[in-house]
Residue frames as a rotation matrix with the C-alpha (Angstrom) as fourth column:
MET 1
0.963 0.165 0.211 -11.35
-0.268 0.645 0.716 15.36
-0.018 -0.746 0.666 -10.09
VAL 2
0.013 -1.000 -0.009 -7.95
-0.951 -0.009 -0.308 14.21
0.308 0.012 -0.951 -8.83
SER 3
0.940 0.245 -0.236 -7.02
-0.193 0.956 0.222 10.51
0.280 -0.163 0.946 -8.67
VAL 4
0.246 -0.863 0.442 -4.15
-0.769 0.104 0.631 8.90
-0.591 -0.495 -0.638 -6.76
LYS 5
0.706 -0.054 -0.706 -2.14
-0.587 0.512 -0.627 6.82
0.395 0.857 0.330 -9.25
LYS 6
0.154 -0.747 -0.647 0.81
0.348 0.654 -0.672 5.73
0.925 -0.122 0.360 -7.11
ILE 7
0.705 -0.001 0.709 1.65
-0.619 -0.489 0.615 5.72
0.346 -0.872 -0.345 -3.43
VAL 8
-0.067 -0.799 -0.598 4.80
0.095 0.591 -0.801 4.55
0.993 -0.110 0.036 -1.64
LEU 9
0.731 0.469 0.495 4.37
-0.473 -0.174 0.864 3.54
0.491 -0.866 0.095 1.99
ASP 10
-0.580 -0.814 -0.001 6.73
-0.461 0.330 -0.824 2.69
0.671 -0.477 -0.567 4.85
VAL 11
0.532 0.847 0.008 5.04
-0.595 0.368 0.715 -0.14
0.602 -0.385 0.699 6.77
LEU 12
-0.675 -0.626 0.390 5.97
-0.723 0.460 -0.515 -2.14
0.143 -0.630 -0.763 9.86
LYS 13
0.416 0.843 -0.342 4.39
-0.751 0.530 0.394 -5.61
0.513 0.093 0.853 9.95
PRO 14
0.301 -0.287 0.909 4.72
-0.632 0.654 0.415 -8.81
-0.714 -0.700 0.015 11.97
HIS 15
-0.738 -0.675 0.017 6.39
-0.459 0.520 0.721 -11.78
-0.495 0.524 -0.693 10.27
GLN 16
-0.739 0.576 0.349 2.98
0.670 0.680 0.297 -13.27
-0.066 0.454 -0.889 9.51
PRO 17
0.872 0.210 0.441 1.38
0.210 0.654 -0.727 -12.87
-0.441 0.727 0.526 7.08
ASN 18
-0.113 -0.963 0.243 4.45
0.706 0.094 0.702 -13.25
-0.699 0.251 0.669 4.87
ALA 19
-0.597 -0.235 -0.767 5.35
-0.177 -0.894 0.412 -10.65
-0.782 0.381 0.493 2.25
LEU 20
-0.970 0.242 0.012 3.56
0.080 0.274 0.958 -12.48
0.229 0.931 -0.285 -0.57
ASP 21
-0.264 0.925 -0.273 0.27
0.941 0.309 0.139 -12.86
0.213 -0.220 -0.952 1.32
PHE 22
-0.153 0.133 -0.979 0.52
0.521 -0.831 -0.195 -9.28
-0.840 -0.540 0.058 2.57
SER 23
-0.859 -0.237 -0.454 1.01
-0.237 -0.602 0.762 -7.99
-0.454 0.762 0.461 -0.99
ARG 24
-0.791 0.608 0.059 -1.89
0.435 0.493 0.754 -10.06
0.429 0.622 -0.655 -2.29
ALA 25
-0.110 0.784 -0.611 -4.22
0.965 -0.063 -0.255 -8.74
-0.239 -0.617 -0.750 0.40
VAL 26
-0.298 -0.055 -0.953 -3.36
0.083 -0.996 0.032 -5.13
-0.951 -0.069 0.302 -0.46
ALA 27
-0.977 -0.103 -0.189 -3.70
-0.178 -0.110 0.978 -5.80
-0.122 0.989 0.089 -4.20
GLU 28
-0.598 0.802 -0.002 -7.19
0.763 0.570 0.303 -7.23
0.244 0.179 -0.953 -3.64
VAL 29
-0.374 0.441 -0.816 -8.37
0.448 -0.684 -0.576 -3.88
-0.812 -0.581 0.058 -2.27
GLY 30
0.044 0.344 -0.938 -8.60
-0.642 -0.710 -0.290 -2.51
-0.766 0.615 0.189 -5.82
GLY 31
0.810 0.415 0.413 -9.46
0.010 0.696 -0.718 -4.21
-0.586 0.586 0.560 -9.07
ASP 32
0.843 -0.502 0.193 -6.38
0.244 0.037 -0.969 -2.97
0.480 0.864 0.154 -10.90
TYR 33
0.778 -0.566 0.272 -3.87
-0.591 -0.514 0.622 -2.44
-0.212 -0.645 -0.734 -8.08
ARG 34
0.546 -0.751 -0.371 -0.27
0.221 0.556 -0.801 -3.38
0.808 0.356 0.469 -8.72
VAL 35
0.940 -0.201 0.275 1.80
-0.322 -0.257 0.911 -3.87
-0.112 -0.945 -0.306 -5.55
HIS 36
0.290 -0.926 -0.242 5.58
0.103 0.282 -0.954 -3.85
0.951 0.252 0.177 -5.33
LEU 37
0.960 0.074 0.271 6.92
-0.262 -0.110 0.959 -4.73
0.100 -0.991 -0.086 -1.88
THR 38
0.099 -0.973 -0.209 10.51
-0.047 0.205 -0.978 -4.65
0.994 0.106 -0.026 -0.65
VAL 39
0.867 0.054 -0.495 11.51
0.472 0.228 0.852 -5.94
0.159 -0.972 0.172 2.78
ILE 40
0.529 -0.650 0.545 13.95
-0.328 -0.749 -0.576 -3.33
0.783 0.126 -0.610 4.08
GLU 41
-0.544 -0.679 0.493 14.71
-0.704 0.050 -0.709 -4.68
0.457 -0.732 -0.505 7.54
VAL 42
0.404 0.602 -0.689 13.91
-0.019 0.758 0.652 -7.76
0.915 -0.250 0.317 9.62
ASP 43
-0.461 -0.523 0.716 14.17
-0.798 -0.109 -0.593 -8.06
0.388 -0.845 -0.367 13.38
GLU 44
-0.977 -0.040 0.211 13.05
-0.148 0.836 -0.528 -10.64
-0.155 -0.547 -0.822 15.91
SER 45
-0.444 0.883 0.152 9.31
0.529 0.396 -0.751 -10.01
-0.723 -0.253 -0.643 15.54
THR 46
0.561 0.688 -0.460 8.74
0.071 -0.593 -0.802 -7.48
-0.825 0.417 -0.382 12.72
GLU 47
-0.245 -0.563 0.789 9.62
0.933 0.084 0.350 -6.54
-0.264 0.822 0.505 9.16
THR 48
-0.054 0.167 -0.985 9.97
-0.087 -0.983 -0.161 -3.03
-0.995 0.077 0.068 7.75
LEU 49
-0.026 0.182 0.983 8.55
0.891 0.451 -0.060 -2.76
-0.454 0.874 -0.174 4.24
LEU 50
-0.631 0.013 -0.776 8.67
-0.360 -0.891 0.278 -0.27
-0.687 0.455 0.566 1.42
MET 51
-0.330 0.650 0.685 5.43
0.701 0.655 -0.284 -0.85
-0.633 0.386 -0.671 -0.45
THR 52
-0.849 0.087 -0.521 4.45
-0.390 -0.768 0.507 0.78
-0.356 0.634 0.686 -3.75
VAL 53
-0.199 0.858 0.474 0.83
0.605 0.488 -0.629 0.59
-0.771 0.162 -0.616 -4.88
GLU 54
-0.898 -0.051 -0.437 -0.15
-0.297 -0.663 0.687 1.68
-0.325 0.747 0.580 -8.38
GLY 55
-0.415 0.814 0.406 -3.62
0.815 0.531 -0.231 1.86
-0.404 0.235 -0.884 -9.91
SER 56
-0.403 0.315 0.860 -6.07
0.658 -0.553 0.511 4.04
0.636 0.771 0.016 -11.78
ALA 57
0.087 0.444 0.892 -7.71
-0.456 -0.778 0.432 5.47
0.886 -0.444 0.135 -8.64
ILE 58
-0.543 -0.432 -0.720 -6.14
0.367 0.649 -0.667 4.28
0.755 -0.626 -0.194 -5.38
ASP 59
0.603 0.745 0.285 -8.34
-0.099 -0.284 0.954 4.28
0.791 -0.603 -0.098 -2.27
PHE 60
-0.406 -0.885 0.227 -5.82
-0.322 -0.094 -0.942 5.18
0.855 -0.455 -0.247 0.42
ASP 61
-0.142 0.413 0.900 -8.28
-0.989 -0.092 -0.114 4.75
0.036 -0.906 0.422 3.29
ALA 62
0.869 0.477 -0.129 -9.10
-0.483 0.876 -0.018 1.19
0.105 0.078 0.991 2.18
ILE 63
0.303 -0.848 -0.436 -5.39
0.063 0.474 -0.878 0.36
0.951 0.238 0.197 1.89
GLN 64
-0.511 -0.487 0.709 -4.70
-0.612 -0.373 -0.697 1.81
0.604 -0.790 -0.108 5.32
SER 65
0.316 0.730 0.606 -7.58
-0.944 0.303 0.127 -0.22
-0.091 -0.613 0.785 6.78
THR 66
0.873 -0.033 -0.486 -6.26
-0.143 0.936 -0.320 -3.43
0.466 0.349 0.813 5.19
ILE 67
-0.154 -0.988 0.020 -2.77
-0.167 0.006 -0.986 -2.76
0.974 -0.156 -0.166 6.55
SER 68
-0.400 0.070 0.914 -4.23
-0.898 -0.232 -0.375 -2.44
0.186 -0.970 0.156 10.05
GLU 69
0.664 0.737 0.129 -6.40
-0.747 0.660 0.072 -5.56
-0.032 -0.144 0.989 9.65
LEU 70
0.654 -0.505 -0.563 -3.25
0.047 0.770 -0.636 -7.51
0.755 0.390 0.527 8.77
GLY 71
0.799 -0.281 -0.532 -1.66
0.588 0.182 0.788 -6.45
-0.125 -0.942 0.311 12.08
ALA 72
-0.233 -0.912 0.337 0.72
0.951 -0.286 -0.118 -3.92
0.204 0.293 0.934 10.52
SER 73
0.470 0.351 -0.810 1.12
0.540 -0.840 -0.050 -0.20
-0.698 -0.414 -0.584 10.98
LEU 74
0.586 -0.201 0.785 1.73
0.665 -0.435 -0.607 2.60
0.464 0.878 -0.121 8.52
HIS 75
-0.018 -0.688 -0.725 4.82
0.878 -0.359 0.318 4.61
-0.479 -0.631 0.611 9.44
SER 76
-0.278 -0.109 -0.954 4.79
-0.146 -0.977 0.155 7.15
-0.949 0.182 0.256 6.63
ILE 77
0.820 0.389 0.420 3.69
0.423 0.082 -0.902 8.06
-0.386 0.917 -0.097 3.15
ASP 78
-0.030 -0.983 -0.179 6.99
0.409 -0.175 0.896 8.44
-0.912 -0.046 0.407 1.30
GLU 79
-0.948 -0.240 -0.211 5.83
-0.092 -0.426 0.900 9.27
-0.306 0.872 0.382 -2.22
VAL 80
0.017 0.986 0.164 2.56
0.363 0.147 -0.920 10.09
-0.932 0.075 -0.355 -3.95
GLU 81
-0.987 -0.158 0.036 1.60
0.090 -0.350 0.932 10.52
-0.135 0.923 0.360 -7.60
VAL 82
-0.099 0.991 -0.091 -1.75
0.391 -0.046 -0.919 12.12
-0.915 -0.127 -0.383 -8.38
GLN 83
-0.910 -0.114 0.399 -3.36
0.415 -0.254 0.874 13.10
0.002 0.960 0.279 -11.65
GLY 84
-0.432 0.778 -0.456 -6.03
-0.305 -0.602 -0.738 15.65
-0.849 -0.180 0.497 -12.30
GLU 85
-0.687 0.319 0.653 -8.76
0.701 0.528 0.479 14.68
-0.192 0.787 -0.586 -14.73
PRO 86
-0.913 0.375 0.162 -11.03
-0.277 -0.859 0.430 17.07
0.301 0.348 0.888 -16.60
ASP 87
-0.545 0.807 0.226 -14.56
-0.210 0.129 -0.969 17.33
-0.811 -0.576 0.099 -15.25
SER 88
-0.815 0.352 0.459 -17.07
0.577 0.439 0.688 15.64
0.041 0.826 -0.562 -17.51
VAL 89
-0.853 0.513 -0.099 -19.95
-0.510 -0.858 -0.052 17.78
-0.111 0.006 0.994 -18.68
């Protein structure tokens, strides 16, 4: 089995929710998710973010769904770290 351990996303979001609330909402998707968010650019109505999510087994679909529910859009997946694990017998 292969697990996603880290993913770096380019996200465009409205000003609300703010960066702290946005990060918290994404972190709540997984029990052990660690979220690092950097605001790259701000314009009149949006913010461009570079968001890193780390965890033992990241559920990308759930993160993508949460991003959409918060009114944001995923522009790209910029970096991924995956790890293969031996099959248990």
